[in-house]
DRENLO-627273 format. One record per residue (C-alpha): residue number from 1; x, y, z. Coordinates in steps of 0.02 Angstrom, whole numbers. Layout:
<nodes>
+-----+--------+--------+--------+
:  nr :      X :      Y :      Z :
+-----+--------+--------+--------+
: NUM :      X :      Y :      Z :
...
+-----+--------+--------+--------+
</nodes>
This chain:
<nodes>
+-----+--------+--------+--------+
:  nr :      X :      Y :      Z :
+-----+--------+--------+--------+
:   1 :  -2908 :   4642 :  -3159 :
:   2 :  -3060 :   4578 :  -3200 :
:   3 :  -3141 :   4583 :  -3367 :
:   4 :  -3340 :   4523 :  -3382 :
:   5 :  -3396 :   4445 :  -3507 :
:   6 :  -3600 :   4513 :  -3565 :
:   7 :  -3625 :   4362 :  -3654 :
:   8 :  -3771 :   4238 :  -3579 :
:   9 :  -3736 :   4103 :  -3681 :
:  10 :  -3541 :   4074 :  -3790 :
:  11 :  -3564 :   4072 :  -3963 :
:  12 :  -3593 :   3924 :  -4039 :
:  13 :  -3443 :   3834 :  -4157 :
:  14 :  -3435 :   3815 :  -4337 :
:  15 :  -3408 :   3718 :  -4445 :
:  16 :  -3210 :   3677 :  -4486 :
:  17 :  -3242 :   3720 :  -4663 :
:  18 :  -3299 :   3904 :  -4613 :
:  19 :  -3163 :   3903 :  -4506 :
:  20 :  -3044 :   3889 :  -4614 :
:  21 :  -3120 :   3978 :  -4760 :
:  22 :  -3123 :   4150 :  -4651 :
:  23 :  -2970 :   4093 :  -4585 :
:  24 :  -2883 :   4074 :  -4732 :
:  25 :  -2948 :   4225 :  -4831 :
:  26 :  -2921 :   4340 :  -4674 :
:  27 :  -2748 :   4310 :  -4621 :
:  28 :  -2699 :   4276 :  -4802 :
:  29 :  -2757 :   4466 :  -4832 :
:  30 :  -2675 :   4526 :  -4670 :
:  31 :  -2512 :   4446 :  -4746 :
:  32 :  -2537 :   4509 :  -4914 :
:  33 :  -2543 :   4676 :  -4842 :
:  34 :  -2386 :   4634 :  -4754 :
:  35 :  -2313 :   4601 :  -4925 :
:  36 :  -2387 :   4750 :  -5007 :
:  37 :  -2303 :   4871 :  -4864 :
:  38 :  -2137 :   4796 :  -4923 :
:  39 :  -2163 :   4841 :  -5101 :
:  40 :  -2249 :   5020 :  -5048 :
:  41 :  -2088 :   5067 :  -4953 :
:  42 :  -1971 :   5045 :  -5113 :
:  43 :  -2090 :   5155 :  -5218 :
:  44 :  -2118 :   5293 :  -5071 :
:  45 :  -1937 :   5271 :  -4980 :
:  46 :  -1812 :   5161 :  -5099 :
:  47 :  -1725 :   5006 :  -5057 :
:  48 :  -1640 :   5082 :  -4900 :
:  49 :  -1777 :   5088 :  -4802 :
:  50 :  -1836 :   4914 :  -4889 :
:  51 :  -1677 :   4869 :  -4803 :
:  52 :  -1722 :   4919 :  -4636 :
:  53 :  -1910 :   4865 :  -4626 :
:  54 :  -1861 :   4693 :  -4688 :
:  55 :  -1731 :   4678 :  -4524 :
:  56 :  -1844 :   4744 :  -4418 :
:  57 :  -1979 :   4610 :  -4466 :
:  58 :  -1855 :   4465 :  -4462 :
:  59 :  -1800 :   4556 :  -4276 :
:  60 :  -1979 :   4564 :  -4241 :
:  61 :  -2025 :   4376 :  -4271 :
:  62 :  -1908 :   4317 :  -4160 :
:  63 :  -1967 :   4446 :  -4029 :
:  64 :  -2171 :   4372 :  -4061 :
:  65 :  -2065 :   4187 :  -4030 :
:  66 :  -2016 :   4237 :  -3871 :
:  67 :  -2177 :   4376 :  -3802 :
:  68 :  -2294 :   4214 :  -3881 :
:  69 :  -2191 :   4091 :  -3802 :
:  70 :  -2287 :   3992 :  -3928 :
:  71 :  -2419 :   3953 :  -3819 :
:  72 :  -2562 :   3966 :  -3918 :
:  73 :  -2551 :   3771 :  -3994 :
:  74 :  -2536 :   3706 :  -3831 :
:  75 :  -2682 :   3856 :  -3737 :
:  76 :  -2789 :   3781 :  -3892 :
:  77 :  -2750 :   3589 :  -3862 :
:  78 :  -2801 :   3621 :  -3648 :
:  79 :  -2936 :   3528 :  -3692 :
:  80 :  -2961 :   3506 :  -3487 :
:  81 :  -2929 :   3691 :  -3443 :
:  82 :  -2784 :   3653 :  -3341 :
:  83 :  -2772 :   3835 :  -3333 :
:  84 :  -2890 :   3980 :  -3389 :
:  85 :  -2897 :   4110 :  -3500 :
:  86 :  -2851 :   4242 :  -3390 :
:  87 :  -2683 :   4140 :  -3325 :
:  88 :  -2635 :   4136 :  -3520 :
:  89 :  -2627 :   4325 :  -3519 :
:  90 :  -2563 :   4373 :  -3379 :
:  91 :  -2444 :   4259 :  -3410 :
:  92 :  -2431 :   4354 :  -3597 :
:  93 :  -2384 :   4519 :  -3495 :
:  94 :  -2226 :   4418 :  -3417 :
:  95 :  -2166 :   4348 :  -3567 :
:  96 :  -2168 :   4526 :  -3667 :
:  97 :  -2060 :   4581 :  -3535 :
:  98 :  -1943 :   4441 :  -3538 :
:  99 :  -1934 :   4482 :  -3743 :
: 100 :  -1900 :   4658 :  -3719 :
: 101 :  -1755 :   4633 :  -3593 :
: 102 :  -1687 :   4498 :  -3726 :
: 103 :  -1690 :   4564 :  -3893 :
: 104 :  -1670 :   4763 :  -3847 :
: 105 :  -1496 :   4716 :  -3810 :
: 106 :  -1480 :   4591 :  -3939 :
: 107 :  -1511 :   4724 :  -4073 :
: 108 :  -1394 :   4843 :  -3985 :
: 109 :  -1247 :   4736 :  -3979 :
: 110 :  -1249 :   4639 :  -4138 :
: 111 :  -1298 :   4745 :  -4258 :
: 112 :  -1161 :   4842 :  -4358 :
: 113 :  -1252 :   4977 :  -4444 :
: 114 :  -1336 :   5094 :  -4301 :
: 115 :  -1466 :   5143 :  -4402 :
: 116 :  -1544 :   5010 :  -4390 :
: 117 :  -1576 :   5008 :  -4218 :
: 118 :  -1702 :   5125 :  -4149 :
: 119 :  -1828 :   5108 :  -4303 :
: 120 :  -1805 :   4921 :  -4231 :
: 121 :  -1853 :   4944 :  -4079 :
: 122 :  -1989 :   5035 :  -4088 :
: 123 :  -2061 :   4897 :  -4221 :
: 124 :  -2058 :   4792 :  -4088 :
: 125 :  -2192 :   4878 :  -3999 :
: 126 :  -2307 :   4831 :  -4153 :
: 127 :  -2257 :   4639 :  -4122 :
: 128 :  -2320 :   4690 :  -3928 :
: 129 :  -2501 :   4715 :  -3994 :
: 130 :  -2496 :   4557 :  -4102 :
: 131 :  -2436 :   4467 :  -3959 :
: 132 :  -2583 :   4496 :  -3855 :
: 133 :  -2708 :   4492 :  -3991 :
: 134 :  -2638 :   4311 :  -3997 :
: 135 :  -2709 :   4263 :  -3843 :
: 136 :  -2871 :   4325 :  -3885 :
: 137 :  -2859 :   4223 :  -4051 :
: 138 :  -2830 :   4074 :  -3949 :
: 139 :  -2998 :   4078 :  -3835 :
: 140 :  -3077 :   4107 :  -4019 :
: 141 :  -3001 :   3954 :  -4078 :
: 142 :  -3015 :   3841 :  -3950 :
: 143 :  -3205 :   3920 :  -3972 :
: 144 :  -3201 :   3856 :  -4136 :
: 145 :  -3242 :   4036 :  -4214 :
: 146 :  -3099 :   4049 :  -4316 :
: 147 :  -3212 :   4171 :  -4411 :
: 148 :  -3186 :   4302 :  -4300 :
: 149 :  -2992 :   4307 :  -4299 :
: 150 :  -3035 :   4288 :  -4502 :
: 151 :  -3133 :   4457 :  -4511 :
: 152 :  -3003 :   4539 :  -4379 :
: 153 :  -2842 :   4489 :  -4469 :
: 154 :  -2900 :   4549 :  -4642 :
: 155 :  -2983 :   4723 :  -4571 :
: 156 :  -2842 :   4741 :  -4454 :
: 157 :  -2705 :   4696 :  -4610 :
: 158 :  -2798 :   4848 :  -4716 :
: 159 :  -2796 :   4958 :  -4576 :
: 160 :  -2628 :   4950 :  -4560 :
: 161 :  -2561 :   4937 :  -4715 :
: 162 :  -2673 :   5114 :  -4742 :
: 163 :  -2576 :   5189 :  -4591 :
: 164 :  -2415 :   5138 :  -4659 :
: 165 :  -2418 :   5208 :  -4802 :
: 166 :  -2511 :   5379 :  -4752 :
: 167 :  -2370 :   5397 :  -4645 :
: 168 :  -2217 :   5375 :  -4744 :
: 169 :  -2300 :   5479 :  -4888 :
: 170 :  -2344 :   5619 :  -4782 :
: 171 :  -2191 :   5607 :  -4653 :
: 172 :  -2076 :   5525 :  -4745 :
: 173 :  -2014 :   5425 :  -4594 :
: 174 :  -1991 :   5229 :  -4588 :
: 175 :  -1998 :   5259 :  -4402 :
: 176 :  -2164 :   5376 :  -4390 :
: 177 :  -2230 :   5246 :  -4514 :
: 178 :  -2194 :   5102 :  -4390 :
: 179 :  -2268 :   5218 :  -4242 :
: 180 :  -2416 :   5232 :  -4360 :
: 181 :  -2439 :   5056 :  -4367 :
: 182 :  -2423 :   5018 :  -4188 :
: 183 :  -2567 :   5130 :  -4145 :
: 184 :  -2692 :   5054 :  -4288 :
: 185 :  -2657 :   4892 :  -4194 :
: 186 :  -2687 :   4928 :  -4047 :
: 187 :  -2851 :   5013 :  -4077 :
: 188 :  -2912 :   4827 :  -4163 :
: 189 :  -2855 :   4738 :  -4030 :
: 190 :  -2954 :   4847 :  -3907 :
: 191 :  -3117 :   4886 :  -4002 :
: 192 :  -3143 :   4715 :  -4088 :
: 193 :  -3034 :   4591 :  -4039 :
: 194 :  -3049 :   4581 :  -3854 :
: 195 :  -3250 :   4594 :  -3848 :
: 196 :  -3258 :   4462 :  -3955 :
: 197 :  -3166 :   4360 :  -3848 :
: 198 :  -3278 :   4403 :  -3702 :
: 199 :  -3407 :   4309 :  -3788 :
: 200 :  -3322 :   4154 :  -3729 :
: 201 :  -3324 :   4222 :  -3535 :
: 202 :  -3227 :   4335 :  -3406 :
: 203 :  -3069 :   4370 :  -3438 :
: 204 :  -2984 :   4378 :  -3246 :
: 205 :  -2797 :   4447 :  -3258 :
: 206 :  -2718 :   4425 :  -3109 :
: 207 :  -2523 :   4349 :  -3120 :
: 208 :  -2533 :   4195 :  -3020 :
: 209 :  -2351 :   4136 :  -2982 :
: 210 :  -2395 :   3970 :  -2964 :
: 211 :  -2476 :   3959 :  -3137 :
: 212 :  -2343 :   4064 :  -3211 :
: 213 :  -2230 :   3952 :  -3146 :
: 214 :  -2310 :   3787 :  -3207 :
: 215 :  -2347 :   3883 :  -3379 :
: 216 :  -2155 :   3924 :  -3396 :
: 217 :  -2108 :   3740 :  -3359 :
: 218 :  -2237 :   3701 :  -3488 :
: 219 :  -2189 :   3836 :  -3625 :
: 220 :  -2003 :   3824 :  -3603 :
: 221 :  -1968 :   3700 :  -3735 :
: 222 :  -2088 :   3763 :  -3854 :
: 223 :  -2029 :   3940 :  -3848 :
: 224 :  -1843 :   3886 :  -3855 :
: 225 :  -1892 :   3777 :  -3999 :
: 226 :  -2002 :   3909 :  -4118 :
: 227 :  -1873 :   4058 :  -4060 :
: 228 :  -1729 :   3950 :  -4148 :
: 229 :  -1858 :   3897 :  -4284 :
: 230 :  -1890 :   4074 :  -4314 :
: 231 :  -1694 :   4126 :  -4288 :
: 232 :  -1658 :   4026 :  -4462 :
: 233 :  -1723 :   4126 :  -4565 :
: 234 :  -1676 :   4294 :  -4460 :
: 235 :  -1506 :   4226 :  -4428 :
: 236 :  -1461 :   4191 :  -4631 :
: 237 :  -1544 :   4360 :  -4679 :
: 238 :  -1430 :   4450 :  -4544 :
: 239 :  -1277 :   4341 :  -4605 :
: 240 :  -1310 :   4417 :  -4781 :
: 241 :  -1366 :   4595 :  -4736 :
: 242 :  -1188 :   4584 :  -4631 :
: 243 :  -1095 :   4529 :  -4793 :
: 244 :  -1184 :   4607 :  -4941 :
: 245 :  -1275 :   4767 :  -4851 :
: 246 :  -1463 :   4839 :  -4812 :
: 247 :  -1484 :   4888 :  -5002 :
: 248 :  -1461 :   4704 :  -5064 :
: 249 :  -1537 :   4646 :  -4914 :
: 250 :  -1696 :   4736 :  -4980 :
: 251 :  -1695 :   4643 :  -5139 :
: 252 :  -1702 :   4511 :  -5058 :
: 253 :  -1855 :   4555 :  -4963 :
: 254 :  -1921 :   4598 :  -5118 :
: 255 :  -1919 :   4434 :  -5186 :
: 256 :  -1961 :   4329 :  -5035 :
: 257 :  -2095 :   4416 :  -4973 :
: 258 :  -2248 :   4338 :  -5111 :
: 259 :  -2167 :   4169 :  -5062 :
: 260 :  -2189 :   4190 :  -4890 :
: 261 :  -2367 :   4198 :  -4925 :
: 262 :  -2376 :   4002 :  -4955 :
: 263 :  -2282 :   3981 :  -4781 :
: 264 :  -2442 :   4078 :  -4701 :
: 265 :  -2558 :   3999 :  -4792 :
: 266 :  -2494 :   3850 :  -4734 :
: 267 :  -2516 :   3918 :  -4556 :
: 268 :  -2721 :   3962 :  -4606 :
: 269 :  -2738 :   3784 :  -4678 :
: 270 :  -2730 :   3683 :  -4549 :
: 271 :  -2738 :   3806 :  -4383 :
: 272 :  -2935 :   3742 :  -4401 :
: 273 :  -2882 :   3556 :  -4368 :
: 274 :  -2756 :   3577 :  -4210 :
: 275 :  -2931 :   3572 :  -4107 :
: 276 :  -3015 :   3435 :  -4180 :
: 277 :  -2832 :   3328 :  -4201 :
: 278 :  -2817 :   3374 :  -3996 :
: 279 :  -2998 :   3325 :  -3973 :
: 280 :  -2975 :   3145 :  -4060 :
: 281 :  -2775 :   3116 :  -3981 :
: 282 :  -2862 :   3143 :  -3820 :
: 283 :  -3028 :   3005 :  -3876 :
: 284 :  -2845 :   2894 :  -3893 :
: 285 :  -2933 :   2878 :  -4063 :
: 286 :  -2737 :   2865 :  -4154 :
: 287 :  -2775 :   2796 :  -4310 :
: 288 :  -2922 :   2930 :  -4346 :
: 289 :  -2783 :   3059 :  -4259 :
: 290 :  -2649 :   2986 :  -4416 :
: 291 :  -2802 :   3002 :  -4542 :
: 292 :  -2798 :   3184 :  -4482 :
: 293 :  -2628 :   3228 :  -4501 :
: 294 :  -2584 :   3144 :  -4676 :
: 295 :  -2738 :   3248 :  -4737 :
: 296 :  -2675 :   3381 :  -4664 :
: 297 :  -2513 :   3377 :  -4741 :
: 298 :  -2573 :   3353 :  -4892 :
: 299 :  -2674 :   3503 :  -4913 :
: 300 :  -2505 :   3590 :  -4879 :
: 301 :  -2408 :   3475 :  -5018 :
: 302 :  -2540 :   3534 :  -5138 :
: 303 :  -2563 :   3726 :  -5086 :
: 304 :  -2396 :   3742 :  -5091 :
: 305 :  -2357 :   3643 :  -5276 :
: 306 :  -2508 :   3770 :  -5336 :
: 307 :  -2448 :   3930 :  -5251 :
: 308 :  -2252 :   3858 :  -5330 :
: 309 :  -2311 :   3833 :  -5519 :
: 310 :  -2425 :   3997 :  -5519 :
: 311 :  -2275 :   4101 :  -5442 :
: 312 :  -2150 :   4019 :  -5552 :
: 313 :  -2270 :   4072 :  -5719 :
: 314 :  -2317 :   4254 :  -5659 :
: 315 :  -2214 :   4275 :  -5496 :
: 316 :  -2034 :   4378 :  -5621 :
: 317 :  -2184 :   4454 :  -5732 :
: 318 :  -2264 :   4521 :  -5554 :
: 319 :  -2091 :   4570 :  -5476 :
: 320 :  -2058 :   4688 :  -5653 :
: 321 :  -2209 :   4743 :  -5636 :
: 322 :  -2189 :   4800 :  -5481 :
: 323 :  -2032 :   4855 :  -5448 :
: 324 :  -1970 :   4897 :  -5622 :
: 325 :  -1792 :   4846 :  -5724 :
: 326 :  -1690 :   4845 :  -5536 :
: 327 :  -1771 :   4686 :  -5482 :
: 328 :  -1750 :   4569 :  -5635 :
: 329 :  -1576 :   4508 :  -5600 :
: 330 :  -1660 :   4430 :  -5433 :
: 331 :  -1839 :   4394 :  -5495 :
: 332 :  -1781 :   4190 :  -5500 :
: 333 :  -1749 :   4163 :  -5361 :
: 334 :  -1934 :   4174 :  -5334 :
: 335 :  -1986 :   3993 :  -5348 :
: 336 :  -1827 :   3944 :  -5222 :
: 337 :  -1898 :   4054 :  -5114 :
: 338 :  -2069 :   3961 :  -5123 :
: 339 :  -2010 :   3791 :  -5076 :
: 340 :  -1888 :   3857 :  -4941 :
: 341 :  -2068 :   3937 :  -4867 :
: 342 :  -2142 :   3783 :  -4913 :
: 343 :  -2029 :   3691 :  -4808 :
: 344 :  -2045 :   3825 :  -4657 :
: 345 :  -2245 :   3808 :  -4653 :
: 346 :  -2218 :   3604 :  -4656 :
: 347 :  -2101 :   3634 :  -4503 :
: 348 :  -2192 :   3734 :  -4408 :
: 349 :  -2352 :   3576 :  -4428 :
: 350 :  -2242 :   3451 :  -4358 :
: 351 :  -2179 :   3564 :  -4214 :
: 352 :  -2353 :   3600 :  -4164 :
: 353 :  -2401 :   3431 :  -4185 :
: 354 :  -2275 :   3395 :  -4065 :
: 355 :  -2352 :   3504 :  -3933 :
: 356 :  -2519 :   3429 :  -3945 :
: 357 :  -2452 :   3255 :  -3904 :
: 358 :  -2349 :   3342 :  -3780 :
: 359 :  -2166 :   3301 :  -3833 :
: 360 :  -2121 :   3466 :  -3825 :
: 361 :  -1960 :   3418 :  -3787 :
: 362 :  -1908 :   3337 :  -3924 :
: 363 :  -1954 :   3471 :  -4025 :
: 364 :  -1834 :   3563 :  -3925 :
: 365 :  -1706 :   3441 :  -3966 :
: 366 :  -1725 :   3432 :  -4150 :
: 367 :  -1746 :   3631 :  -4180 :
: 368 :  -1571 :   3678 :  -4068 :
: 369 :  -1489 :   3527 :  -4200 :
: 370 :  -1554 :   3615 :  -4337 :
: 371 :  -1514 :   3799 :  -4276 :
: 372 :  -1332 :   3735 :  -4260 :
: 373 :  -1319 :   3691 :  -4439 :
: 374 :  -1393 :   3872 :  -4497 :
: 375 :  -1262 :   3940 :  -4386 :
: 376 :  -1102 :   3831 :  -4456 :
: 377 :  -1194 :   3861 :  -4610 :
: 378 :  -1226 :   4015 :  -4652 :
: 379 :  -1082 :   4103 :  -4659 :
: 380 :  -1001 :   4005 :  -4810 :
: 381 :  -1153 :   3968 :  -4906 :
: 382 :  -1180 :   4154 :  -4918 :
: 383 :  -1022 :   4199 :  -4928 :
: 384 :   -992 :   4062 :  -5087 :
: 385 :  -1186 :   4074 :  -5179 :
: 386 :  -1251 :   4239 :  -5095 :
: 387 :  -1455 :   4248 :  -5103 :
: 388 :  -1437 :   4056 :  -5158 :
: 389 :  -1354 :   4001 :  -5035 :
: 390 :  -1481 :   4098 :  -4906 :
: 391 :  -1587 :   3993 :  -4984 :
: 392 :  -1483 :   3824 :  -4958 :
: 393 :  -1460 :   3877 :  -4778 :
: 394 :  -1629 :   3858 :  -4740 :
: 395 :  -1685 :   3716 :  -4852 :
: 396 :  -1546 :   3610 :  -4761 :
: 397 :  -1607 :   3666 :  -4586 :
: 398 :  -1795 :   3661 :  -4604 :
: 399 :  -1755 :   3486 :  -4681 :
: 400 :  -1679 :   3388 :  -4543 :
: 401 :  -1854 :   3453 :  -4437 :
: 402 :  -1963 :   3396 :  -4575 :
: 403 :  -1864 :   3225 :  -4564 :
: 404 :  -1841 :   3194 :  -4378 :
: 405 :  -2012 :   3275 :  -4321 :
: 406 :  -2112 :   3163 :  -4441 :
: 407 :  -2035 :   2996 :  -4404 :
: 408 :  -2058 :   3040 :  -4203 :
: 409 :  -2240 :   3076 :  -4233 :
: 410 :  -2271 :   2921 :  -4315 :
: 411 :  -2196 :   2825 :  -4179 :
: 412 :  -2310 :   2896 :  -4071 :
: 413 :  -2458 :   2879 :  -4155 :
: 414 :  -2423 :   2703 :  -4190 :
: 415 :  -2357 :   2627 :  -4039 :
: 416 :  -2514 :   2695 :  -3957 :
+-----+--------+--------+--------+
</nodes>
């Protein structure tokens, strides 16, 4: 299938400042709307549906890791154009099919509470749309027009939140609300994101098995690594939910979701720097690459510290205002959860840099070890320390990725 571009000349790149500003604000609006959904579900339906939403989101993150194959960083750092944009879209079709083949049986066989199965499966439709729009975002990002992405994310987030809220209010059904989210996201993908991606050139979406095989070989270490990385939080939450129930998981999700904005903000802040970092490494200017690397770490750390201070001061009061006195026993967890998400954000950046350096196999090795730590520690720590045990599992797992990846990156950039 060939989708033609109507643009005579591709859009000109804009500055890193503009890309960072638009991308960060737009994507934070989107994440803020996703968080607002977790608040509104408590008001409109209660903590049981909040737990279902939290579980669906956790499973959805693992699904998205497989469906996207985390190929976006690989795609935007493909400065030699080894593959065409159409190759990446066609490959996404195959990986989405693979994600369904793996995740649907996983949900069915590992979920003790059968009430969770159908809503979670339906939520995957919404994540499927996110998987496809991610390929289009990569085209925008490679063209250094992340302002397109920011506008898309901001508008999409508001529309999806409104659709979810209206469906839940009028139909009192979490299933109907998930379907409304999917339809709304699909409309934005077709009407807004696809036309903008086509400004950079036509898309020849043909499944070529040679390119698919090559992308699969390049992408397997990345997707396994990022799937296991996402699964650290998912496994810890799943163990917690199985031990303490959906309602307690709903309370944890209510506290944790604001802190997730810290992790999201870190990714949005560093995303515009990935293409310039790739170009710097491509020019063999490793001193500049190291400077870029440390500067980005500094930005993430400053953003995280500022967020921790802000949430430490106003967070508990904000939670009480939003959820009422029932959340008070859990409000003190907010700063610790924020620290967890900061460590995850920094780990994610390290793994992305390893992808740019085409050292994906090492990223896979350290993530496998980190995941095994999570699996081994989740049961004992969560049973012993409850929600604090959940946080401790995440911190221990991400700390290993941080240390091992940092040492490897510095070795690569210094030796070069």
